[in-house]
C-alpha atoms as one frame of an Amber mdcrd trajectory, in Angstrom:
protein
 -68.815 -57.927  77.054 -65.783 -58.069  74.979 -62.624 -59.238  76.844 -58.863
 -59.485  75.864 -56.456 -60.955  78.177 -52.724 -60.937  77.326 -50.022 -62.253
  79.586 -46.179 -62.349  78.780 -43.418 -63.912  80.687 -40.158 -61.698  80.297
 -36.633 -63.306  80.992 -34.961 -60.133  82.279 -34.150 -58.400  85.499 -37.334
 -57.233  87.318 -35.895 -53.692  87.660 -35.344 -53.490  83.626 -39.108 -54.720
  83.244 -40.782 -52.504  85.631 -38.713 -49.323  84.648 -39.810 -49.971  80.714
 -43.286 -50.378  82.099 -43.253 -47.082  83.791 -41.600 -45.198  80.906 -44.524
 -43.704  78.962 -42.078 -42.463  76.388 -41.055 -46.116  75.525 -44.506 -47.463
  75.756 -44.646 -48.225  71.913 -41.770 -50.687  72.526 -43.922 -53.263  74.449
 -47.616 -51.852  73.657 -47.791 -50.588  70.351 -51.523 -50.455  70.524 -52.167
 -47.704  72.882 -51.225 -44.105  72.891 -51.066 -42.295  76.375 -51.295 -38.671
  76.726 -52.148 -35.807  79.497 -50.752 -37.517  82.448 -51.451 -35.740  85.542
 -48.227 -37.243  87.236 -45.877 -40.270  87.040 -47.629 -43.289  85.895 -46.214
 -45.283  88.798 -48.084 -43.153  91.390 -51.732 -44.013  92.586 -54.131 -41.368
  91.609 -52.340 -40.069  88.489 -54.861 -39.722  85.561 -54.401 -39.877  81.755
 -56.145 -40.060  78.453 -55.658 -43.046  76.153 -56.444 -44.330  72.550 -56.443
 -47.913  71.722 -56.275 -49.031  68.266 -56.787 -52.497  67.811 -58.735 -54.788
  65.239 -59.720 -51.846  63.160 -61.262 -49.916  66.050 -60.141 -46.829  67.809
 -61.092 -46.586  71.505 -60.670 -43.563  73.711 -60.610 -43.832  77.426 -59.779
 -41.878  80.602 -57.452 -43.866  82.916 -56.247 -43.705  86.727 -53.480 -45.425
  88.370 -55.199 -47.596  91.148 -52.200 -49.232  92.588 -48.422 -49.131  92.379
 -45.625 -50.909  94.506 -41.886 -50.195  93.109 -40.428 -52.831  91.190 -43.772
 -55.122  91.569 -47.049 -53.828  90.592 -48.698 -51.371  88.164 -52.443 -51.424
  88.232 -54.449 -49.358  86.109 -58.292 -49.018  85.498 -60.097 -46.726  83.207
 -63.360 -46.310  81.135 -63.791 -45.702  77.399 -65.972 -43.511  75.384 -68.328
 -46.329  74.540 -69.370 -47.159  78.206 -66.799 -49.950  78.418 -64.002 -50.509
  81.237 -60.363 -51.499  80.832 -57.702 -52.526  83.067 -53.828 -53.212  83.108
 -51.727 -55.054  85.433 -48.073 -55.196  85.163 -46.546 -57.520  87.540 -43.105
 -57.766  88.085 -41.457 -60.820  89.952 -39.356 -63.806  89.766 -40.736 -67.108
  89.266
């Protein structure tokens, strides 16, 4: 199984970071590898579903995702499955260190 893990510490107000993570129209500013479309609701609402395409390392992977958990200004947790039988996950955690 392939696994990609990426982590970043951002020196910015939590409100700014979380707002940017939840703004799909600005996603390319912080995640240029993934295109999200066909959202059933807001990305910061549990139960929202969407389609996505990940372009990375010369591959294109299409997936269906859903928001598992969201806590305003603290957490955005997404899971999904791709068209090749794999799984994906994304957690955006905002907080002070």
